[in-house]
C-alpha positions as CSV (number, residue, x, y, z in Angstrom):
1,X,126.5,101.3,122.4
2,X,123.0,102.6,121.6
3,X,121.5,102.2,118.2
4,X,120.5,105.3,116.3
5,X,116.8,106.0,116.1
6,X,115.1,104.7,112.9
7,X,114.1,108.2,111.8
8,X,117.8,109.3,111.9
9,X,118.8,106.3,109.7
10,X,116.0,107.2,107.2
11,X,117.0,110.8,107.2
12,X,120.7,109.9,106.5
13,X,119.7,107.5,103.7
14,X,117.5,110.2,102.1
15,X,120.3,112.7,102.2
16,X,122.8,110.2,100.9
17,X,120.6,109.3,97.9
18,X,119.7,112.9,97.1
19,X,123.4,113.9,97.2
20,X,124.3,111.0,95.0
21,X,121.6,111.5,92.4
22,X,120.7,115.1,92.8
23,X,116.9,114.5,92.4
24,X,114.1,113.6,94.8
25,X,112.6,111.0,92.4
26,X,114.7,108.2,90.9
27,X,114.2,106.3,87.7
28,X,114.4,102.5,87.6
29,X,118.1,102.5,86.7
30,X,118.9,104.6,89.7
31,X,116.8,102.4,91.9
32,X,118.7,99.3,90.7
33,X,121.9,101.1,91.7
34,X,120.6,101.8,95.2
35,X,119.3,98.3,95.7
36,X,122.6,96.8,94.4
37,X,120.8,94.9,91.6
38,X,122.5,93.9,88.4
39,X,119.6,95.1,86.2
40,X,116.4,97.0,86.1
41,X,114.2,94.0,85.9
42,X,115.5,92.7,89.2
43,X,115.0,96.1,90.8
44,X,111.4,96.1,89.5
45,X,110.8,92.8,91.2
46,X,112.3,94.1,94.4
47,X,110.0,97.2,94.3
48,X,107.0,94.9,93.8
49,X,108.1,92.6,96.6
50,X,108.5,95.6,98.9
51,X,105.2,97.1,97.8
52,X,106.8,100.4,96.7
53,X,104.5,102.3,94.3
54,X,105.9,104.3,91.3
55,X,104.7,107.8,90.4
56,X,103.7,108.4,86.8
57,X,105.4,111.5,85.6
58,X,104.4,111.9,82.0
59,X,105.3,108.6,80.3
60,X,107.9,107.7,82.9
61,X,107.5,106.0,86.2
62,X,109.7,107.4,89.0
63,X,110.2,106.4,92.6
64,X,110.3,108.8,95.6
65,X,113.5,109.0,97.5
66,X,111.5,109.3,100.8
67,X,109.7,106.0,100.2
68,X,112.8,104.2,99.0
69,X,114.8,105.4,102.1
70,X,112.1,104.1,104.5
71,X,112.0,100.7,102.7
72,X,115.8,100.3,102.6
73,X,116.2,101.1,106.2
74,X,113.3,98.8,107.1
75,X,114.9,96.0,105.0
76,X,118.3,96.5,106.6
77,X,116.7,96.3,110.0
78,X,115.0,93.0,109.2
79,X,118.1,91.2,107.9
């Protein structure tokens, strides 16, 4: 059985996250949900460990679905 190409996995993850949240940029609470973390502080540590930058939107910091999808697929492949 052949493995799916990485770009297809990333595309599927982006689509899944967009359908679930309805936005292209997630707040820290939504990121925690995607990472399976119990709280936002743990999610923030994961983001820092994975070197995922936030984007300042006004006074809020949001995280792009594209970048998160790539990081989650890469993390899954490394485990």
